[in-house]
Backbone as CSV, one residue per row, in Angstrom:
resi,resn,N_x,N_y,N_z,CA_x,CA_y,CA_z,C_x,C_y,C_z
1,UNK,-67.659,35.714,80.495,-68.597,34.592,80.356,-70.077,35.080,80.229
2,UNK,-70.443,36.212,81.050,-71.812,36.736,80.745,-71.993,37.376,79.444
3,UNK,-70.762,38.043,78.959,-70.907,38.664,77.623,-71.152,37.653,76.562
4,UNK,-70.380,36.524,76.729,-70.368,35.348,75.802,-71.879,34.784,75.652
5,UNK,-72.364,34.672,76.828,-73.827,34.112,76.940,-74.725,34.927,76.224
6,UNK,-74.525,36.326,76.430,-75.388,37.310,75.824,-75.377,37.269,74.311
7,UNK,-74.039,37.139,73.896,-73.739,37.038,72.354,-74.643,35.948,71.733
8,UNK,-74.460,34.657,72.503,-75.122,33.444,71.914,-76.634,33.635,71.961
9,UNK,-77.107,34.264,73.038,-78.489,34.478,73.092,-79.077,35.468,71.886
10,UNK,-78.202,36.337,71.712,-78.479,37.488,70.639,-78.563,36.729,69.256
11,UNK,-77.598,35.949,69.023,-77.420,35.310,67.742,-78.653,34.357,67.505
12,UNK,-78.932,33.663,68.631,-80.149,32.774,68.511,-81.359,33.507,68.250
13,UNK,-81.671,34.517,69.055,-82.926,35.486,68.680,-82.884,35.938,67.259
14,UNK,-81.707,36.333,66.818,-81.543,36.861,65.419,-82.015,35.767,64.352
15,UNK,-81.267,34.561,64.671,-81.595,33.531,63.745,-83.162,33.180,63.647
16,UNK,-83.709,33.075,64.863,-85.199,32.782,64.976,-85.987,33.898,64.310
17,UNK,-85.540,35.114,64.348,-86.318,36.190,63.805,-86.170,36.087,62.167
18,UNK,-85.056,35.734,61.769,-84.895,35.465,60.332,-85.807,34.357,59.849
19,UNK,-85.803,33.324,60.631,-86.792,32.045,60.200,-88.234,32.408,60.211
20,UNK,-88.741,33.250,61.211,-89.931,33.580,61.298,-90.346,34.522,60.234
21,UNK,-89.456,35.369,59.983,-89.668,36.390,58.878,-89.852,35.606,57.532
22,UNK,-88.884,34.751,57.266,-88.941,34.010,55.979,-90.371,33.236,55.758
23,UNK,-90.690,32.562,56.973,-91.883,31.811,56.970,-93.099,32.733,56.723
24,UNK,-93.022,33.872,57.325,-94.184,34.756,57.091,-94.244,35.238,55.665
25,UNK,-93.022,35.501,55.130,-92.891,35.967,53.747,-93.507,34.968,52.790
26,UNK,-93.153,33.583,53.094,-93.651,32.570,52.255,-95.283,32.414,52.466
27,UNK,-95.784,32.619,53.581,-97.125,32.648,53.784,-97.937,33.757,52.956
28,UNK,-97.303,34.890,53.162,-98.026,35.965,52.420,-97.916,35.786,50.874
29,UNK,-96.646,35.210,50.395,-96.538,35.153,48.979,-97.513,34.006,48.630
30,UNK,-97.591,32.939,49.362,-98.555,31.961,48.981,-100.131,32.438,48.885
31,UNK,-100.362,33.205,49.862,-101.717,33.822,49.789,-102.017,34.725,48.714
32,UNK,-100.958,35.356,48.099,-101.094,36.248,47.002,-100.976,35.482,45.681
33,UNK,-100.736,34.244,45.645,-100.394,33.331,44.377,-101.613,33.376,43.547
34,UNK,-101.350,33.736,42.260,-102.420,33.660,41.334,-101.822,32.988,40.017
35,UNK,-102.422,31.915,39.535,-101.835,31.212,38.333,-102.015,32.045,37.147
36,UNK,-101.151,31.668,36.239,-101.137,32.385,34.795,-101.327,31.290,33.781
37,UNK,-102.453,31.816,32.861,-102.779,30.835,31.889,-101.606,30.540,30.904
38,UNK,-101.402,29.214,30.845,-100.246,28.758,30.079,-99.078,28.449,30.882
39,UNK,-99.025,28.571,32.241,-98.001,28.296,33.077,-97.672,26.875,32.931
40,UNK,-96.308,26.526,33.090,-95.947,25.082,32.822,-96.263,24.253,34.145
41,UNK,-96.591,23.024,33.892,-96.904,22.100,34.834,-96.095,20.831,34.556
42,UNK,-96.322,19.702,35.590,-95.639,18.533,35.301,-95.868,17.810,33.919
43,UNK,-97.116,17.745,33.469,-97.466,17.023,32.329,-98.080,17.979,31.176
44,UNK,-98.890,19.028,31.596,-99.406,19.969,30.693,-99.322,21.340,31.285
45,UNK,-99.577,22.247,30.383,-99.578,23.731,30.894,-101.072,24.014,31.330
46,UNK,-101.104,24.934,32.238,-102.481,25.227,32.847,-103.345,26.172,32.043
47,UNK,-104.451,25.695,31.674,-105.513,26.429,31.049,-106.843,26.068,31.705
48,UNK,-107.517,27.134,32.237,-108.799,26.720,33.034,-109.840,26.368,32.154
49,UNK,-110.765,25.421,32.590,-111.930,25.175,31.791,-112.869,26.376,32.134
50,UNK,-113.626,26.894,31.141,-114.512,27.943,31.402,-115.752,27.374,32.099
51,UNK,-116.297,28.269,33.034,-117.416,27.803,33.849,-118.466,27.173,33.264
52,UNK,-118.798,27.930,32.109,-120.081,27.239,31.295,-119.775,25.878,30.898
53,UNK,-118.580,25.496,30.481,-118.286,24.225,30.113,-118.216,23.201,31.282
54,UNK,-117.663,23.689,32.411,-117.628,22.929,33.633,-119.095,22.537,34.079
55,UNK,-119.992,23.385,34.011,-121.421,23.159,34.262,-122.050,22.141,33.156
56,UNK,-121.732,22.350,32.018,-122.187,21.299,30.979,-121.522,19.890,31.227
57,UNK,-120.343,19.868,31.444,-119.676,18.484,31.704,-120.294,17.914,32.925
58,UNK,-120.663,18.438,33.837,-121.205,17.889,35.033,-122.718,17.559,34.827
59,UNK,-123.416,18.394,33.938,-124.785,18.057,33.424,-124.756,16.730,32.695
60,UNK,-123.745,16.639,31.753,-123.786,15.495,31.016,-123.516,14.124,31.777
61,UNK,-122.761,14.440,32.792,-122.439,13.217,33.737,-123.589,13.016,34.710
62,UNK,-124.636,13.890,34.668,-125.662,13.885,35.601,-125.315,13.678,37.084
63,UNK,-124.367,14.595,37.469,-123.830,14.572,38.814,-124.847,14.916,39.812
64,UNK,-124.934,13.999,40.860,-125.996,14.411,42.017,-125.245,14.107,43.263
65,UNK,-125.925,14.277,44.349,-125.442,14.043,45.767,-124.932,12.598,45.955
66,UNK,-125.328,11.750,45.082,-124.998,10.368,45.217,-123.586,10.044,44.735
67,UNK,-123.045,10.900,44.039,-121.708,10.734,43.263,-120.518,11.042,44.069
68,UNK,-119.505,10.458,43.566,-118.197,10.823,44.082,-117.396,11.150,42.851
69,UNK,-117.062,12.422,42.725,-116.448,13.040,41.567,-114.982,13.207,41.848
70,UNK,-113.955,12.789,41.083,-112.623,13.000,41.159,-112.249,13.721,39.891
71,UNK,-111.502,14.826,40.118,-110.905,15.611,38.941,-109.360,15.376,38.959
72,UNK,-108.948,14.805,37.878,-107.545,14.543,37.756,-106.890,15.849,37.073
73,UNK,-106.040,16.526,37.740,-105.442,17.795,37.424,-106.358,18.868,37.587
74,UNK,-106.667,19.192,38.940,-107.686,20.020,39.371,-107.509,21.437,39.212
75,UNK,-106.366,21.781,38.935,-105.987,23.252,38.769,-106.474,24.106,39.876
76,UNK,-107.152,25.174,39.531,-107.649,26.153,40.499,-108.914,25.639,41.260
77,UNK,-109.340,24.476,40.934,-110.412,23.782,41.760,-111.850,24.001,41.353
78,UNK,-112.022,24.681,40.205,-113.440,25.106,39.946,-114.359,23.853,39.579
79,UNK,-113.857,22.965,38.976,-114.749,21.806,38.592,-115.134,20.928,40.035
80,UNK,-114.080,20.785,40.894,-114.454,20.248,42.072,-115.378,21.062,43.027
81,UNK,-115.158,22.254,42.959,-116.201,23.136,43.777,-117.621,23.082,43.155
82,UNK,-117.703,23.124,41.818,-118.939,23.196,41.202,-119.726,21.818,41.481
83,UNK,-118.923,20.698,41.601,-119.514,19.386,41.801,-119.938,19.434,43.178
84,UNK,-119.155,19.945,44.110,-119.571,19.987,45.637,-120.770,20.756,45.867
85,UNK,-120.939,21.878,45.047,-122.212,22.643,45.192,-123.399,21.719,44.844
86,UNK,-123.220,20.780,44.046,-124.381,19.934,43.706,-124.606,18.765,44.673
87,UNK,-123.797,18.745,45.731,-123.879,17.943,46.860,-123.064,16.569,46.793
88,UNK,-122.249,16.488,45.617,-121.366,15.369,45.473,-120.168,15.212,46.435
89,UNK,-119.764,14.097,46.818,-118.482,14.009,47.345,-117.459,14.298,46.352
90,UNK,-116.320,15.034,46.674,-115.312,15.373,45.698,-113.937,15.195,46.168
91,UNK,-113.081,15.149,45.091,-111.622,15.136,45.261,-110.968,15.727,44.059
92,UNK,-110.026,16.643,44.287,-109.153,17.206,43.234,-107.706,16.735,43.430
93,UNK,-107.239,16.233,42.405,-105.750,15.758,42.589,-104.909,16.690,41.578
94,UNK,-103.974,17.442,42.226,-103.156,18.438,41.439,-101.673,18.224,41.854
95,UNK,-100.748,18.456,40.829,-99.341,18.134,41.228,-98.736,19.474,41.773
96,UNK,-99.252,20.637,41.337,-98.754,21.931,41.677,-99.241,22.271,43.151
97,UNK,-98.307,22.262,44.147,-98.805,22.620,45.466,-99.342,23.905,45.623
98,UNK,-98.725,24.882,44.923,-99.368,26.236,44.971,-100.893,26.290,44.412
99,UNK,-101.237,25.438,43.501,-102.475,25.326,42.983,-103.453,24.616,43.928
100,UNK,-102.920,23.682,44.706,-103.689,23.021,45.639,-104.009,23.998,46.805
101,UNK,-103.056,24.712,47.209,-103.261,25.744,48.350,-104.277,26.930,47.857
102,UNK,-104.283,27.337,46.664,-105.179,28.179,46.036,-106.546,27.530,45.968
103,UNK,-106.637,26.395,45.542,-107.964,25.645,45.488,-108.596,25.457,46.854
104,UNK,-107.876,25.303,48.045,-108.358,25.151,49.320,-108.893,26.440,49.739
105,UNK,-108.131,27.528,49.397,-108.476,28.968,49.803,-109.800,29.360,49.046
106,UNK,-109.874,28.995,47.765,-111.000,29.270,47.029,-112.251,28.517,47.623
107,UNK,-112.105,27.354,47.966,-113.182,26.517,48.505,-113.635,27.061,49.910
108,UNK,-112.550,27.433,50.817,-112.913,27.877,52.020,-113.736,29.299,51.959
109,UNK,-113.298,30.151,50.912,-114.047,31.457,50.669,-115.559,31.220,50.287
110,UNK,-115.742,30.085,49.706,-117.149,29.754,49.176,-117.957,28.911,50.128
111,UNK,-117.270,28.713,51.418,-118.037,27.842,52.370,-117.832,26.354,51.996
112,UNK,-116.967,25.923,51.146,-116.886,24.557,50.803,-115.614,23.911,51.233
113,UNK,-115.108,24.428,52.330,-113.818,23.803,52.950,-113.915,22.332,53.270
114,UNK,-114.995,21.800,53.704,-115.088,20.557,54.162,-115.895,19.547,53.153
115,UNK,-116.220,20.172,51.999,-116.933,19.582,50.921,-116.152,19.299,49.622
116,UNK,-115.231,20.367,49.312,-114.470,20.242,48.146,-113.056,20.085,48.577
117,UNK,-112.439,18.795,48.490,-111.303,18.336,48.953,-110.046,18.276,47.791
118,UNK,-108.929,18.647,48.198,-107.911,18.665,47.308,-106.669,18.083,47.915
119,UNK,-105.931,17.414,47.095,-104.627,16.773,47.589,-103.524,17.018,46.473
120,UNK,-102.273,17.062,46.947,-101.197,17.241,46.170,-100.782,15.914,45.631
121,UNK,-100.861,15.510,44.559,-100.503,14.189,43.969,-100.229,14.128,42.458
122,UNK,-99.713,12.977,42.101,-99.474,12.642,40.719,-100.838,11.836,40.143
123,UNK,-101.282,12.443,38.999,-102.553,11.719,38.599,-102.274,10.179,38.081
124,UNK,-100.985,9.912,37.802,-100.634,8.470,37.308,-100.229,7.715,38.436
125,UNK,-100.269,8.183,39.638,-100.082,7.365,40.851,-101.342,7.406,41.810
126,UNK,-102.375,7.908,41.226,-103.641,8.174,42.168,-104.489,6.928,41.986
127,UNK,-105.122,6.635,43.085,-106.293,5.537,43.065,-107.579,6.236,42.796
128,UNK,-108.146,6.088,41.608,-109.441,6.734,41.363,-110.539,5.617,41.139
129,UNK,-110.366,4.460,41.692,-111.291,3.372,41.340,-112.602,3.569,41.999
130,UNK,-112.581,4.467,43.126,-113.945,4.609,43.769,-114.847,5.789,43.132
131,UNK,-114.336,6.404,42.160,-114.998,7.484,41.469,-116.250,6.896,40.773
132,UNK,-117.326,7.649,40.843,-118.425,7.294,40.037,-118.509,8.246,38.772
133,UNK,-117.746,9.489,39.039,-117.700,10.305,37.891,-116.139,10.775,37.849
134,UNK,-115.448,10.783,36.678,-114.100,11.176,36.543,-114.041,12.372,35.522
135,UNK,-113.483,13.467,36.024,-113.304,14.677,35.010,-111.935,14.837,34.756
136,UNK,-111.663,15.387,33.594,-110.156,15.460,33.099,-110.006,16.600,31.963
137,UNK,-109.011,17.372,32.023,-108.710,18.249,30.979,-107.207,18.050,30.666
138,UNK,-106.888,17.037,29.927,-105.551,16.517,29.693,-105.315,16.452,28.107
139,UNK,-104.057,16.317,27.845,-103.695,16.065,26.362,-104.098,14.641,25.901
140,UNK,-104.294,14.387,24.649,-104.811,13.061,24.207,-103.698,12.035,24.621
141,UNK,-102.440,12.196,24.592,-101.523,11.244,24.931,-101.619,10.918,26.481
142,UNK,-101.935,11.841,27.216,-102.074,11.430,28.764,-103.425,10.761,28.941
143,UNK,-104.404,11.103,28.126,-105.703,10.366,28.262,-105.602,8.847,27.898
144,UNK,-104.632,8.735,26.865,-104.299,7.206,26.374,-103.544,6.473,27.609
145,UNK,-102.672,7.257,28.308,-101.957,6.615,29.345,-102.852,6.106,30.495
146,UNK,-103.978,6.928,30.612,-104.875,6.585,31.626,-106.023,5.612,31.230
147,UNK,-106.208,5.575,30.078,-107.300,4.694,29.459,-107.488,3.293,29.868
148,UNK,-106.286,2.508,30.107,-106.439,1.209,30.579,-107.097,1.123,32.138
149,UNK,-106.614,2.133,32.903,-107.206,2.133,34.214,-108.639,2.516,34.167
150,UNK,-108.980,3.444,33.242,-110.340,3.870,33.209,-111.380,2.858,32.728
151,UNK,-110.891,2.027,31.737,-111.772,0.944,31.141,-111.890,-0.165,32.349
152,UNK,-110.907,-0.251,33.272,-111.208,-1.151,34.460,-112.025,-0.620,35.525
153,UNK,-112.605,0.696,35.374,-113.463,1.123,36.397,-114.767,0.235,36.373
154,UNK,-115.608,0.459,37.491,-116.914,-0.129,37.545,-117.802,0.257,36.285
155,UNK,-118.404,-0.644,35.713,-119.229,-0.310,34.577,-120.260,0.711,34.964
156,UNK,-120.414,1.757,33.933,-121.480,2.777,34.374,-120.758,3.973,34.939
157,UNK,-119.398,3.879,35.213,-118.822,5.098,35.665,-118.717,6.106,34.580
158,UNK,-118.994,7.393,34.879,-119.083,8.413,33.859,-117.642,9.200,33.752
159,UNK,-117.189,9.320,32.491,-115.988,9.946,32.343,-116.130,11.120,31.482
160,UNK,-115.890,12.370,31.990,-116.226,13.537,31.117,-114.961,14.511,30.882
161,UNK,-114.564,14.788,29.762,-113.359,15.419,29.354,-113.653,16.846,28.659
162,UNK,-112.686,17.672,28.848,-112.658,18.842,28.088,-111.911,18.738,26.786
163,UNK,-112.637,18.698,25.725,-112.066,18.883,24.243,-111.235,17.757,23.873
164,UNK,-110.368,17.136,24.541,-109.485,16.139,24.018,-110.090,14.694,24.069
165,UNK,-109.806,13.783,23.149,-110.487,12.586,23.008,-109.665,11.394,23.633
166,UNK,-110.056,10.138,23.456,-109.308,9.035,23.937,-109.212,8.121,22.684
167,UNK,-108.707,8.691,21.560,-108.425,8.073,20.311,-109.475,7.235,19.734
168,UNK,-109.276,5.862,19.505,-110.494,5.226,18.793,-111.581,4.924,19.703
169,UNK,-111.442,5.137,20.950,-112.596,4.914,21.855,-113.462,6.112,21.845
170,UNK,-114.487,6.043,21.058,-115.321,7.159,20.828,-116.240,7.545,21.834
171,UNK,-116.458,8.837,22.023,-117.292,9.374,23.088,-118.818,8.827,22.941
172,UNK,-119.421,8.624,24.104,-120.836,8.289,23.967,-121.683,9.536,23.677
173,UNK,-121.212,10.729,24.152,-121.906,12.006,23.890,-120.930,13.113,23.660
174,UNK,-121.232,14.042,22.935,-120.393,15.187,22.677,-121.306,16.526,22.532
175,UNK,-120.776,17.568,23.204,-121.593,18.813,23.213,-120.565,19.978,22.982
176,UNK,-120.772,20.779,21.935,-119.963,21.917,21.795,-120.646,23.260,22.239
177,UNK,-119.966,24.020,22.947,-120.417,25.269,23.538,-120.335,26.356,22.388
178,UNK,-121.497,26.951,22.110,-121.677,28.014,21.204,-122.308,29.272,21.983
179,UNK,-121.934,30.345,21.529,-120.796,30.774,20.550,-119.379,30.413,21.201
180,UNK,-118.435,30.151,20.293,-117.171,29.679,20.702,-116.460,30.617,21.641
181,UNK,-116.781,31.955,21.527,-116.107,32.961,22.295,-116.304,32.709,23.718
182,UNK,-117.238,32.035,24.163,-117.525,31.830,25.613,-116.423,31.061,26.202
183,UNK,-115.807,30.106,25.471,-114.822,29.256,25.903,-113.654,29.255,25.168
184,UNK,-113.472,29.858,24.123,-112.281,29.914,23.308,-112.151,28.638,22.533
185,UNK,-110.947,28.075,22.317,-110.661,26.903,21.530,-111.098,25.622,22.413
186,UNK,-111.137,25.790,23.627,-111.544,24.533,24.393,-113.013,24.663,24.910
187,UNK,-113.865,24.141,23.931,-115.363,24.504,24.184,-116.103,23.215,23.918
188,UNK,-115.534,22.052,24.133,-116.254,20.818,23.883,-116.238,19.851,25.039
189,UNK,-117.354,19.420,25.380,-117.497,18.431,26.481,-117.732,16.988,25.842
190,UNK,-117.032,16.122,26.385,-117.287,14.707,25.878,-117.487,13.739,26.961
191,UNK,-118.376,12.928,26.875,-118.681,11.812,27.849,-118.486,10.503,27.376
192,UNK,-117.896,9.741,28.195,-117.765,8.328,28.018,-118.476,7.502,29.235
193,UNK,-119.102,6.489,28.999,-119.715,5.597,30.008,-118.919,4.322,30.043
194,UNK,-118.172,4.006,31.166,-117.318,2.785,31.082,-118.270,1.542,30.904
195,UNK,-117.901,0.839,29.850,-118.827,-0.462,29.428,-118.354,-1.643,30.317
196,UNK,-119.410,-2.416,30.440,-119.123,-3.753,30.998,-118.218,-4.569,30.188
197,UNK,-117.610,-5.615,30.577,-116.666,-6.513,29.760,-117.518,-7.662,29.484
198,UNK,-117.745,-7.808,28.023,-118.517,-9.053,27.645,-117.867,-9.941,26.585
199,UNK,-116.607,-9.636,26.298,-115.938,-10.534,25.301,-115.753,-11.776,25.840
200,UNK,-116.072,-12.707,24.998,-115.840,-14.116,25.415,-117.066,-14.999,24.906
201,UNK,-117.245,-16.088,25.579,-118.307,-17.131,25.207,-119.375,-17.188,26.378
202,UNK,-120.646,-17.176,25.944,-121.786,-17.189,26.901,-122.554,-18.273,26.630
203,UNK,-123.303,-18.907,27.483,-124.192,-20.070,27.413,-125.589,-19.479,27.532
204,UNK,-126.394,-19.680,26.479,-127.851,-19.249,26.562,-128.661,-20.558,26.335
205,UNK,-129.906,-20.734,26.727,-130.799,-21.780,26.419,-130.844,-22.038,24.964
206,UNK,-130.788,-20.913,24.084,-130.805,-21.172,22.633,-129.411,-21.611,22.084
207,UNK,-128.490,-21.650,22.796,-127.160,-21.903,22.210,-125.992,-21.241,22.779
208,UNK,-124.954,-21.210,21.994,-123.696,-20.607,22.494,-123.408,-19.226,21.781
209,UNK,-123.292,-18.124,22.682,-123.010,-16.889,22.213,-121.595,-16.375,22.297
210,UNK,-120.945,-16.230,21.165,-119.438,-15.812,21.234,-119.408,-14.283,20.783
211,UNK,-118.829,-13.491,21.610,-118.771,-11.940,21.362,-117.389,-11.557,21.330
212,UNK,-117.197,-10.548,20.443,-116.025,-9.794,20.296,-116.291,-8.423,20.628
213,UNK,-115.576,-7.650,21.606,-115.953,-6.434,22.052,-114.901,-5.340,21.533
214,UNK,-115.439,-4.226,21.230,-114.539,-2.927,20.948,-115.090,-1.883,21.893
215,UNK,-114.716,-1.533,22.861,-115.279,-0.667,23.841,-116.710,-0.737,24.103
216,UNK,-117.523,0.053,23.707,-119.038,0.037,23.989,-119.621,-0.644,22.907
217,UNK,-119.159,-1.302,21.891,-119.784,-1.964,20.843,-119.237,-3.412,20.850
218,UNK,-120.073,-4.332,20.104,-119.568,-5.672,20.008,-120.343,-6.346,18.841
219,UNK,-119.779,-7.462,18.469,-120.339,-8.292,17.434,-120.023,-9.801,17.864
220,UNK,-120.533,-10.645,16.968,-120.305,-12.067,17.413,-121.308,-12.915,16.707
221,UNK,-121.486,-14.214,17.232,-122.278,-15.058,16.672,-123.117,-16.031,17.755
222,UNK,-124.365,-16.460,17.390,-124.930,-17.413,18.268,-125.075,-18.673,17.420
223,UNK,-124.474,-19.718,18.049,-124.514,-21.068,17.461,-125.452,-21.956,18.172
224,UNK,-126.477,-22.368,17.412,-127.427,-23.292,17.931,-127.453,-24.721,16.994
225,UNK,-126.808,-25.756,17.595,-126.798,-26.886,16.827,-125.827,-26.632,15.675
226,UNK,-126.255,-26.840,14.317,-125.386,-26.588,13.206,-125.695,-25.252,12.617
227,UNK,-126.581,-24.490,13.255,-126.884,-23.089,12.582,-126.133,-22.051,13.478
228,UNK,-125.406,-21.356,12.685,-124.803,-20.092,13.360,-125.267,-18.778,12.697
229,UNK,-125.652,-17.881,13.586,-126.201,-16.561,13.207,-125.482,-15.447,13.725
230,UNK,-125.373,-14.412,12.909,-124.563,-13.162,13.350,-125.364,-12.396,14.480
231,UNK,-124.507,-11.796,15.327,-125.059,-10.828,16.263,-124.858,-9.384,15.741
232,UNK,-125.744,-8.672,15.787,-125.839,-7.325,15.070,-126.265,-6.315,16.219
233,UNK,-125.841,-5.058,15.928,-126.366,-3.792,16.790,-126.048,-4.066,18.124
234,UNK,-124.744,-4.643,18.364,-124.398,-4.882,19.823,-123.936,-3.623,20.454
235,UNK,-124.580,-3.234,21.624,-124.182,-1.997,22.190,-124.104,-2.180,23.780
236,UNK,-123.323,-1.349,24.342,-123.158,-1.431,25.826,-123.211,0.109,26.241
237,UNK,-124.039,0.453,27.361,-124.010,1.646,28.044,-123.943,1.317,29.545
238,UNK,-122.707,1.256,29.910,-122.206,0.923,31.371,-122.601,-0.679,31.426
239,UNK,-123.390,-1.008,32.311,-123.925,-2.462,32.408,-125.198,-2.803,31.626
240,UNK,-125.691,-1.905,30.794,-126.753,-2.206,29.963,-126.428,-2.612,28.682
241,UNK,-127.015,-3.775,28.221,-126.626,-4.401,26.941,-127.688,-4.545,26.029
242,UNK,-127.477,-4.430,24.702,-128.549,-4.555,23.823,-127.966,-5.334,22.429
243,UNK,-128.634,-6.161,21.838,-128.154,-6.727,20.536,-129.316,-7.382,19.881
244,UNK,-129.054,-7.975,18.578,-130.089,-8.415,17.823,-129.607,-9.719,17.187
245,UNK,-130.455,-10.773,17.284,-129.873,-12.181,16.644,-131.194,-12.579,16.019
246,UNK,-131.092,-13.083,14.758,-132.303,-13.744,13.983,-133.612,-12.804,14.141
247,UNK,-133.395,-11.718,14.082,-134.473,-10.696,14.209,-135.100,-10.528,15.592
248,UNK,-134.509,-11.118,16.519,-135.024,-11.160,17.949,-134.145,-10.038,18.649
249,UNK,-134.796,-8.984,19.378,-134.040,-8.000,20.033,-133.896,-8.367,21.427
250,UNK,-132.515,-8.376,21.858,-132.253,-8.585,23.195,-131.881,-7.308,23.940
251,UNK,-132.329,-7.196,25.245,-131.957,-6.047,25.988,-131.823,-6.489,27.487
252,UNK,-130.964,-5.997,28.280,-130.679,-6.418,29.652,-129.645,-5.901,30.374
253,UNK,-129.155,-6.432,31.429,-128.120,-6.064,32.153,-127.068,-7.028,32.476
254,UNK,-125.719,-6.531,32.408,-124.615,-7.363,32.599,-124.162,-7.321,34.106
255,UNK,-123.983,-8.402,34.729,-123.563,-8.501,36.141,-122.445,-9.445,36.271
256,UNK,-121.247,-9.000,36.019,-120.081,-9.903,36.004,-120.053,-10.901,34.933
257,UNK,-120.372,-12.228,35.423,-120.309,-13.279,34.470,-121.779,-13.750,34.245
258,UNK,-122.714,-13.045,34.508,-124.093,-13.341,34.170,-124.771,-12.140,33.398
259,UNK,-125.801,-12.317,32.633,-126.605,-11.380,32.166,-127.921,-11.712,31.852
260,UNK,-128.843,-10.844,31.997,-130.265,-11.327,31.783,-131.077,-10.052,31.466
261,UNK,-132.300,-10.319,30.886,-133.186,-9.198,30.397,-134.366,-9.713,29.793
262,UNK,-134.822,-8.905,28.704,-135.982,-9.225,28.108,-135.739,-9.255,26.550
263,UNK,-136.491,-10.056,25.938,-136.407,-10.072,24.265,-137.706,-9.897,23.685
264,UNK,-137.618,-9.397,22.494,-138.748,-9.084,21.621,-138.680,-9.547,20.205
265,UNK,-139.651,-10.288,19.949,-139.784,-10.888,18.485,-141.123,-10.738,17.967
266,UNK,-141.235,-9.813,16.828,-142.502,-9.403,16.466,-143.329,-8.692,17.524
267,UNK,-144.478,-9.344,17.855,-145.442,-8.764,18.856,-145.256,-9.500,20.196
268,UNK,-144.315,-10.456,20.332,-144.261,-11.287,21.469,-142.897,-10.788,22.183
269,UNK,-143.000,-11.090,23.583,-141.848,-10.632,24.391,-141.564,-11.864,25.392
270,UNK,-140.399,-11.937,25.879,-139.961,-12.945,26.967,-138.768,-12.588,27.633
271,UNK,-138.333,-13.525,28.506,-137.062,-13.249,29.210,-135.944,-14.172,28.748
272,UNK,-134.734,-13.606,28.935,-133.482,-14.376,28.588,-132.447,-14.119,29.670
273,UNK,-131.561,-15.047,29.700,-130.368,-14.967,30.576,-129.155,-15.856,29.903
274,UNK,-127.891,-15.353,30.364,-126.793,-16.068,29.899,-125.704,-16.083,30.890
275,UNK,-124.886,-17.033,30.903,-123.792,-17.202,31.821,-122.443,-17.383,30.898
276,UNK,-121.408,-16.680,31.433,-120.170,-16.693,30.751,-119.522,-17.978,30.930
277,UNK,-119.034,-18.641,30.006,-118.222,-19.841,30.162,-116.800,-19.656,29.881
278,UNK,-116.456,-18.641,29.063,-115.107,-18.356,28.757,-114.957,-16.926,28.575
279,UNK,-113.969,-16.330,29.218,-113.759,-14.916,29.022,-112.445,-14.742,28.174
280,UNK,-112.471,-13.848,27.215,-111.291,-13.670,26.439,-110.679,-12.345,26.888
281,UNK,-109.453,-12.541,27.592,-108.821,-11.482,28.196,-108.014,-10.916,27.044
282,UNK,-108.090,-9.546,26.949,-107.405,-8.890,25.854,-106.249,-8.012,26.595
283,UNK,-105.268,-7.654,25.904,-104.182,-6.768,26.389,-104.875,-5.400,26.625
284,UNK,-104.501,-4.654,27.683,-104.966,-3.325,27.855,-104.530,-2.334,26.788
285,UNK,-105.400,-1.450,26.371,-105.091,-0.488,25.365,-105.517,0.838,25.839
């Protein structure tokens, strides 16, 4: 009986030792993990954004301590850490758990452990609606999958991408890093500013304004009695709006179903305002 008990205890100790050794081996292996350029991921292979381009992307987005920067597909965490050093609240979303662990170690080593945050997650199941700045380095087809959600973000949200576009939604600003050798083939920063939604019919003191929107541009007509005049040079930059009708230049701010601002005609200036009476809901693209 004593011998049997001794054998059972010995087996238990041996099993426990094996478990502890395996866990220690995994910890050591994890600590030694280093990503390889081109390694496979869930949706894309991993290619790091060069630091000079990271800096330019955040410069174009005008990141400050007032921002909340979310990086979709955060890789080794360099974009998130750079934004955190500028004082911004940050979050990196990465599907590869080894990369998440690596990012956390890198952040801790730079004293950013409580400022540069990283989570293991799927970018297509992530709520990024609170971001004021969204950063990505994804393939065009993935950008297009995310585009409907991006267009629903608060007007004025800045979206900055490495190299790849969002199809017919043209970037508001593009910058190419030169010489190319600094960043290789992926040397272009592209900035989009999420535009307000203005498509539909608006009531002005001057008449009825009907607008058709294509991302950050729009056209339309102003109908006053029996006179219909075209809307030209319609542009949106976040919630800032500008357009021209009958030689009068309108500029102002969109706030949901209202907009107001100033108008200029020749040497005179005045105020204007409009209220939306009919919203034209388009299918998300």
